The first five atom37 places (N, CA, C, CB, O) and aatype in JSON, in Angstrom:
{
  "aatype": [12, 15, 11, 16, 16, 19, 9, 16, 0, 1, 10, 6, 14, 6, 10, 10, 0, 11, 10, 3, 0, 10, 0, 15, 6, 9, 3, 1, 15, 1, 0, 17, 19, 19, 0, 11, 0, 19, 5, 1, 18, 19, 6, 6, 6, 10, 6, 18, 1, 0, 13, 9, 5, 0, 7, 9, 3, 15, 0, 3, 1, 7, 6, 10, 19, 15, 5, 6, 3, 12, 6, 0, 17, 13, 6, 0, 1, 8, 1, 5, 0, 0, 0, 0, 6],
  "atom_mask": [
    [1, 1, 1, 1, 1],
    [1, 1, 1, 1, 1],
    [1, 1, 1, 1, 1],
    [1, 1, 1, 1, 1],
    [1, 1, 1, 1, 1],
    [1, 1, 1, 1, 1],
    [1, 1, 1, 1, 1],
    [1, 1, 1, 1, 1],
    [1, 1, 1, 1, 1],
    [1, 1, 1, 1, 1],
    [1, 1, 1, 1, 1],
    [1, 1, 1, 1, 1],
    [1, 1, 1, 1, 1],
    [1, 1, 1, 1, 1],
    [1, 1, 1, 1, 1],
    [1, 1, 1, 1, 1],
    [1, 1, 1, 1, 1],
    [1, 1, 1, 1, 1],
    [1, 1, 1, 1, 1],
    [1, 1, 1, 1, 1],
    [1, 1, 1, 1, 1],
    [1, 1, 1, 1, 1],
    [1, 1, 1, 1, 1],
    [1, 1, 1, 1, 1],
    [1, 1, 1, 1, 1],
    [1, 1, 1, 1, 1],
    [1, 1, 1, 1, 1],
    [1, 1, 1, 1, 1],
    [1, 1, 1, 1, 1],
    [1, 1, 1, 1, 1],
    [1, 1, 1, 1, 1],
    [1, 1, 1, 1, 1],
    [1, 1, 1, 1, 1],
    [1, 1, 1, 1, 1],
    [1, 1, 1, 1, 1],
    [1, 1, 1, 1, 1],
    [1, 1, 1, 1, 1],
    [1, 1, 1, 1, 1],
    [1, 1, 1, 1, 1],
    [1, 1, 1, 1, 1],
    [1, 1, 1, 1, 1],
    [1, 1, 1, 1, 1],
    [1, 1, 1, 1, 1],
    [1, 1, 1, 1, 1],
    [1, 1, 1, 1, 1],
    [1, 1, 1, 1, 1],
    [1, 1, 1, 1, 1],
    [1, 1, 1, 1, 1],
    [1, 1, 1, 1, 1],
    [1, 1, 1, 1, 1],
    [1, 1, 1, 1, 1],
    [1, 1, 1, 1, 1],
    [1, 1, 1, 1, 1],
    [1, 1, 1, 1, 1],
    [1, 1, 1, 0, 1],
    [1, 1, 1, 1, 1],
    [1, 1, 1, 1, 1],
    [1, 1, 1, 1, 1],
    [1, 1, 1, 1, 1],
    [1, 1, 1, 1, 1],
    [1, 1, 1, 1, 1],
    [1, 1, 1, 0, 1],
    [1, 1, 1, 1, 1],
    [1, 1, 1, 1, 1],
    [1, 1, 1, 1, 1],
    [1, 1, 1, 1, 1],
    [1, 1, 1, 1, 1],
    [1, 1, 1, 1, 1],
    [1, 1, 1, 1, 1],
    [1, 1, 1, 1, 1],
    [1, 1, 1, 1, 1],
    [1, 1, 1, 1, 1],
    [1, 1, 1, 1, 1],
    [1, 1, 1, 1, 1],
    [1, 1, 1, 1, 1],
    [1, 1, 1, 1, 1],
    [1, 1, 1, 1, 1],
    [1, 1, 1, 1, 1],
    [1, 1, 1, 1, 1],
    [1, 1, 1, 1, 1],
    [1, 1, 1, 1, 1],
    [1, 1, 1, 1, 1],
    [1, 1, 1, 1, 1],
    [1, 1, 1, 1, 1],
    [1, 1, 1, 1, 1]
  ],
  "atom_positions": [
    [[0.84, -1.18, 0.0], [0.0, 0.0, 0.0], [0.88, 1.24, 0.0], [-0.95, 0.0, 1.21], [1.9, 1.29, 0.69]],
    [[0.5, 2.24, -0.77], [1.32, 3.44, -0.85], [1.16, 4.28, 0.42], [0.95, 4.27, -2.09], [0.13, 4.24, 1.09]],
    [[2.18, 5.02, 0.72], [2.18, 5.86, 1.92], [1.35, 7.11, 1.64], [3.64, 6.23, 2.35], [1.51, 7.74, 0.59]],
    [[0.49, 7.48, 2.55], [-0.32, 8.68, 2.42], [-0.16, 9.54, 3.66], [-1.8, 8.33, 2.2], [0.36, 9.09, 4.68]],
    [[-0.59, 10.78, 3.56], [-0.54, 11.72, 4.66], [-1.94, 12.27, 4.9], [0.47, 12.87, 4.38], [-2.67, 12.56, 3.96]],
    [[-2.29, 12.41, 6.15], [-3.58, 12.96, 6.51], [-3.46, 14.48, 6.58], [-4.09, 12.39, 7.86], [-2.51, 15.01, 7.16]],
    [[-4.45, 15.17, 5.97], [-4.52, 16.63, 6.07], [-5.93, 16.98, 6.55], [-4.19, 17.34, 4.7], [-6.84, 16.15, 6.5]],
    [[-6.1, 18.2, 6.99], [-7.42, 18.66, 7.4], [-7.81, 19.87, 6.57], [-7.46, 19.0, 8.91], [-6.95, 20.61, 6.09]],
    [[-9.1, 20.06, 6.42], [-9.61, 21.22, 5.7], [-10.93, 21.63, 6.33], [-9.8, 20.91, 4.18], [-11.66, 20.8, 6.85]],
    [[-11.22, 22.89, 6.29], [-12.48, 23.4, 6.81], [-13.43, 23.63, 5.63], [-12.27, 24.72, 7.63], [-13.08, 24.29, 4.66]],
    [[-14.62, 23.08, 5.74], [-15.63, 23.21, 4.69], [-16.91, 23.78, 5.28], [-15.9, 21.85, 4.01], [-17.26, 23.51, 6.43]],
    [[-17.59, 24.57, 4.48], [-18.91, 25.05, 4.87], [-19.85, 23.85, 4.94], [-19.44, 26.13, 3.87], [-19.66, 22.89, 4.2]],
    [[-20.84, 23.9, 5.81], [-21.76, 22.77, 5.95], [-22.44, 22.36, 4.63], [-22.82, 23.11, 6.96], [-22.64, 21.17, 4.39]],
    [[-22.77, 23.33, 3.79], [-23.44, 23.03, 2.53], [-22.51, 22.24, 1.6], [-23.9, 24.32, 1.85], [-22.95, 21.3, 0.93]],
    [[-21.24, 22.63, 1.56], [-20.29, 21.92, 0.71], [-20.04, 20.52, 1.26], [-18.97, 22.7, 0.62], [-19.92, 19.56, 0.49]],
    [[-19.95, 20.4, 2.56], [-19.75, 19.08, 3.17], [-20.93, 18.16, 2.85], [-19.59, 19.21, 4.7], [-20.73, 16.97, 2.57]],
    [[-22.13, 18.69, 2.88], [-23.3, 17.88, 2.55], [-23.24, 17.42, 1.09], [-24.59, 18.68, 2.8], [-23.58, 16.27, 0.8]],
    [[-22.82, 18.29, 0.2], [-22.68, 17.91, -1.21], [-21.6, 16.86, -1.38], [-22.37, 19.15, -2.08], [-21.75, 15.91, -2.14]],
    [[-20.5, 17.03, -0.66], [-19.41, 16.06, -0.72], [-19.89, 14.7, -0.25], [-18.22, 16.53, 0.15], [-19.62, 13.69, -0.9]],
    [[-20.58, 14.67, 0.85], [-21.09, 13.4, 1.37], [-22.09, 12.76, 0.42], [-21.73, 13.62, 2.74], [-22.09, 11.54, 0.24]],
    [[-22.94, 13.57, -0.19], [-23.93, 13.04, -1.14], [-23.22, 12.44, -2.35], [-24.91, 14.14, -1.59], [-23.61, 11.37, -2.83]],
    [[-22.21, 13.12, -2.84], [-21.45, 12.59, -3.99], [-20.75, 11.3, -3.62], [-20.44, 13.62, -4.48], [-20.81, 10.32, -4.36]],
    [[-20.09, 11.29, -2.48], [-19.38, 10.09, -2.04], [-20.34, 8.91, -1.94], [-18.68, 10.33, -0.69], [-20.01, 7.8, -2.34]],
    [[-21.51, 9.16, -1.4], [-22.51, 8.11, -1.27], [-22.99, 7.64, -2.64], [-23.7, 8.61, -0.43], [-23.14, 6.44, -2.88]],
    [[-23.23, 8.58, -3.53], [-23.72, 8.26, -4.88], [-22.75, 7.37, -5.64], [-23.97, 9.53, -5.67], [-23.16, 6.46, -6.36]],
    [[-21.46, 7.64, -5.49], [-20.47, 6.86, -6.24], [-19.86, 5.74, -5.4], [-19.36, 7.77, -6.76], [-18.92, 5.06, -5.83]],
    [[-20.4, 5.55, -4.21], [-19.98, 4.47, -3.32], [-18.48, 4.54, -3.01], [-20.33, 3.12, -3.93], [-17.76, 3.54, -3.08]],
    [[-18.04, 5.73, -2.68], [-16.66, 5.97, -2.28], [-16.65, 6.71, -0.96], [-15.89, 6.77, -3.36], [-17.67, 7.27, -0.54]],
    [[-15.51, 6.72, -0.31], [-15.41, 7.44, 0.95], [-15.24, 8.94, 0.7], [-14.23, 6.91, 1.78], [-14.85, 9.37, -0.39]],
    [[-15.54, 9.71, 1.71], [-15.32, 11.16, 1.65], [-13.85, 11.44, 1.35], [-15.75, 11.84, 2.99], [-13.53, 12.31, 0.54]],
    [[-12.95, 10.71, 2.02], [-11.51, 10.91, 1.82], [-11.1, 10.64, 0.38], [-10.71, 10.02, 2.77], [-10.28, 11.36, -0.18]],
    [[-11.68, 9.61, -0.23], [-11.35, 9.28, -1.62], [-11.75, 10.41, -2.55], [-12.03, 7.96, -2.04], [-10.99, 10.8, -3.43]],
    [[-12.97, 10.93, -2.35], [-13.46, 12.02, -3.21], [-12.59, 13.26, -3.04], [-14.94, 12.35, -2.87], [-12.23, 13.9, -4.02]],
    [[-12.25, 13.59, -1.8], [-11.41, 14.76, -1.55], [-10.03, 14.58, -2.18], [-11.27, 15.02, -0.03], [-9.51, 15.51, -2.79]],
    [[-9.45, 13.39, -2.05], [-8.12, 13.15, -2.64], [-8.18, 13.3, -4.15], [-7.61, 11.74, -2.27], [-7.27, 13.88, -4.75]],
    [[-9.24, 12.77, -4.79], [-9.39, 12.91, -6.25], [-9.57, 14.37, -6.64], [-10.58, 12.08, -6.75], [-9.01, 14.82, -7.65]],
    [[-10.34, 15.11, -5.85], [-10.55, 16.53, -6.15], [-9.25, 17.31, -6.05], [-11.59, 17.12, -5.2], [-8.95, 18.15, -6.9]],
    [[-8.48, 17.04, -5.02], [-7.19, 17.72, -4.85], [-6.25, 17.35, -5.99], [-6.55, 17.36, -3.48], [-5.57, 18.21, -6.55]],
    [[-6.22, 16.06, -6.34], [-5.37, 15.61, -7.45], [-5.75, 16.32, -8.74], [-5.48, 14.09, -7.63], [-4.87, 16.81, -9.45]],
    [[-7.04, 16.38, -9.05], [-7.5, 17.04, -10.28], [-7.14, 18.51, -10.27], [-9.02, 16.86, -10.45], [-6.65, 19.04, -11.27]],
    [[-7.38, 19.19, -9.15], [-7.07, 20.61, -9.06], [-5.58, 20.86, -9.26], [-7.51, 21.16, -7.72], [-5.2, 21.74, -10.03]],
    [[-4.75, 20.1, -8.59], [-3.31, 20.31, -8.67], [-2.82, 20.08, -10.1], [-2.56, 19.38, -7.7], [-2.03, 20.87, -10.62]],
    [[-3.28, 19.0, -10.74], [-2.86, 18.72, -12.1], [-3.29, 19.83, -13.06], [-3.42, 17.38, -12.57], [-2.5, 20.28, -13.89]],
    [[-4.55, 20.28, -12.95], [-5.05, 21.35, -13.82], [-4.33, 22.66, -13.56], [-6.55, 21.53, -13.63], [-4.02, 23.4, -14.5]],
    [[-4.07, 22.97, -12.31], [-3.39, 24.23, -11.97], [-1.95, 24.23, -12.49], [-3.41, 24.45, -10.45], [-1.48, 25.24, -13.0]],
    [[-1.26, 23.09, -12.35], [0.11, 23.01, -12.86], [0.13, 23.12, -14.39], [0.76, 21.69, -12.43], [1.02, 23.77, -14.95]],
    [[-0.84, 22.5, -15.04], [-0.94, 22.6, -16.5], [-1.2, 24.04, -16.93], [-2.05, 21.67, -17.04], [-0.59, 24.54, -17.87]],
    [[-2.1, 24.7, -16.24], [-2.42, 26.1, -16.54], [-1.2, 26.99, -16.35], [-3.58, 26.59, -15.65], [-0.9, 27.84, -17.18]],
    [[-0.5, 26.79, -15.24], [0.69, 27.61, -14.98], [1.79, 27.36, -16.0], [1.22, 27.33, -13.57], [2.52, 28.29, -16.37]],
    [[1.93, 26.12, -16.46], [2.91, 25.81, -17.51], [2.52, 26.5, -18.82], [3.03, 24.27, -17.72], [3.38, 27.0, -19.54]],
    [[1.22, 26.53, -19.12], [0.72, 27.2, -20.32], [1.05, 28.7, -20.27], [-0.81, 27.0, -20.46], [1.51, 29.28, -21.25]],
    [[0.8, 29.31, -19.11], [1.11, 30.74, -18.95], [2.6, 30.98, -19.08], [0.61, 31.25, -17.57], [3.02, 31.93, -19.74]],
    [[3.41, 30.12, -18.46], [4.86, 30.29, -18.54], [5.35, 30.13, -19.97], [5.56, 29.28, -17.64], [6.26, 30.85, -20.39]],
    [[4.75, 29.21, -20.73], [5.14, 29.04, -22.13], [4.86, 30.33, -22.92], [4.39, 27.85, -22.77], [5.65, 30.71, -23.78]],
    [[3.74, 30.99, -22.62], [3.43, 32.26, -23.27], [4.41, 33.35, -22.89], [0.0, 0.0, 0.0], [4.84, 34.13, -23.74]],
    [[4.77, 33.4, -21.63], [5.75, 34.4, -21.16], [7.1, 34.14, -21.82], [5.88, 34.36, -19.62], [7.76, 35.08, -22.27]],
    [[7.51, 32.87, -21.87], [8.79, 32.53, -22.5], [8.78, 32.9, -23.98], [9.09, 31.03, -22.33], [9.78, 33.4, -24.5]],
    [[7.66, 32.65, -24.65], [7.53, 32.99, -26.06], [7.64, 34.5, -26.26], [6.19, 32.48, -26.62], [8.32, 34.97, -27.17]],
    [[6.97, 35.26, -25.41], [7.04, 36.72, -25.5], [8.46, 37.21, -25.21], [6.05, 37.37, -24.51], [8.94, 38.14, -25.86]],
    [[9.13, 36.59, -24.25], [10.5, 36.97, -23.94], [11.43, 36.73, -25.13], [11.0, 36.21, -22.72], [12.43, 37.42, -25.29]],
    [[11.1, 35.73, -25.95], [11.91, 35.46, -27.15], [11.52, 36.35, -28.32], [11.77, 33.99, -27.55], [12.11, 36.27, -29.4]],
    [[10.51, 37.21, -28.1], [10.07, 38.12, -29.16], [9.08, 37.5, -30.12], [0.0, 0.0, 0.0], [8.81, 38.07, -31.18]],
    [[8.53, 36.36, -29.77], [7.57, 35.68, -30.64], [6.17, 36.24, -30.36], [7.6, 34.14, -30.41], [5.36, 35.63, -29.67]],
    [[5.92, 37.41, -30.93], [4.67, 38.12, -30.69], [3.93, 38.37, -32.0], [4.93, 39.44, -29.97], [4.53, 38.36, -33.07]],
    [[2.64, 38.59, -31.89], [1.82, 38.97, -33.04], [1.43, 40.42, -32.84], [0.55, 38.05, -33.18], [0.97, 40.8, -31.77]],
    [[1.63, 41.23, -33.87], [1.32, 42.66, -33.75], [-0.19, 42.88, -33.71], [1.96, 43.46, -34.92], [-0.97, 42.03, -34.15]],
    [[-0.58, 44.01, -33.19], [-1.99, 44.38, -33.15], [-2.56, 44.43, -34.56], [-2.18, 45.73, -32.45], [-3.68, 43.98, -34.8]],
    [[-1.79, 44.98, -35.49], [-2.25, 45.1, -36.87], [-2.46, 43.73, -37.51], [-1.24, 45.91, -37.69], [-3.47, 43.51, -38.19]],
    [[-1.52, 42.8, -37.28], [-1.67, 41.45, -37.83], [-2.88, 40.74, -37.23], [-0.41, 40.62, -37.56], [-3.6, 40.02, -37.93]],
    [[-3.1, 40.95, -35.95], [-4.24, 40.31, -35.3], [-5.55, 40.87, -35.83], [-4.16, 40.51, -33.78], [-6.49, 40.12, -36.08]],
    [[-5.62, 42.17, -36.02], [-6.83, 42.79, -36.56], [-7.08, 42.31, -37.98], [-6.73, 44.31, -36.53], [-8.23, 42.05, -38.35]],
    [[-6.03, 42.19, -38.79], [-6.18, 41.71, -40.16], [-6.67, 40.25, -40.16], [-4.84, 41.82, -40.92], [-7.53, 39.89, -40.96]],
    [[-6.14, 39.45, -39.28], [-6.57, 38.05, -39.18], [-8.05, 37.99, -38.79], [-5.71, 37.29, -38.16], [-8.82, 37.22, -39.36]],
    [[-8.43, 38.81, -37.81], [-9.81, 38.81, -37.36], [-10.75, 39.26, -38.47], [-9.97, 39.71, -36.13], [-11.8, 38.65, -38.69]],
    [[-10.39, 40.29, -39.16], [-11.23, 40.8, -40.25], [-11.38, 39.76, -41.36], [-10.64, 42.09, -40.83], [-12.47, 39.59, -41.91]],
    [[-10.29, 39.06, -41.69], [-10.35, 38.02, -42.71], [-11.3, 36.9, -42.27], [-8.95, 37.45, -43.0], [-12.09, 36.41, -43.07]],
    [[-11.23, 36.51, -41.02], [-12.12, 35.47, -40.5], [-13.57, 35.94, -40.52], [-11.72, 35.08, -39.07], [-14.48, 35.18, -40.85]],
    [[-13.78, 37.21, -40.17], [-15.11, 37.77, -40.15], [-15.68, 37.79, -41.57], [-15.1, 39.19, -39.55], [-16.83, 37.4, -41.78]],
    [[-14.9, 38.24, -42.54], [-15.36, 38.25, -43.94], [-15.65, 36.84, -44.43], [-14.3, 38.91, -44.85], [-16.64, 36.61, -45.13]],
    [[-14.78, 35.89, -44.07], [-14.97, 34.51, -44.48], [-16.27, 33.93, -43.91], [-13.77, 33.67, -44.03], [-16.99, 33.22, -44.6]],
    [[-16.55, 34.23, -42.66], [-17.79, 33.75, -42.03], [-19.01, 34.39, -42.67], [-17.77, 34.03, -40.52], [-20.02, 33.73, -42.88]],
    [[-18.9, 35.68, -42.97], [-20.03, 36.38, -43.59], [-20.3, 35.85, -44.99], [-19.76, 37.9, -43.65], [-21.46, 35.76, -45.41]],
    [[-19.26, 35.49, -45.71], [-19.41, 34.97, -47.07], [-20.04, 33.57, -47.05], [-18.04, 34.94, -47.79], [-20.68, 33.17, -48.02]],
    [[-19.85, 32.85, -45.98], [-20.37, 31.48, -45.88], [-21.86, 31.48, -45.51], [-19.57, 30.69, -44.85], [-22.51, 30.44, -45.62]],
    [[-22.39, 32.61, -45.1], [-23.8, 32.66, -44.69], [-24.72, 32.63, -45.86], [-24.08, 33.89, -43.89], [-25.94, 32.67, -45.68]]
  ]
}
């Protein structure tokens, strides 16, 4: 069995009731649901932060799109969509 650590968290009564209802619905423990929620949050947050850092790194390398190029791209897409109607 893998080693785990116990943590505590304070939840509003309404959220705790929802947590318990979900755990009951999926036939899992409250701890299991909380661990999965924390795992999902951490993975998504790390992915989001890596995405932001990639954008910052790209900008630092000068890999930017000018306002004029962006407006031209948008206008071309807008014209293309209007022509398809």
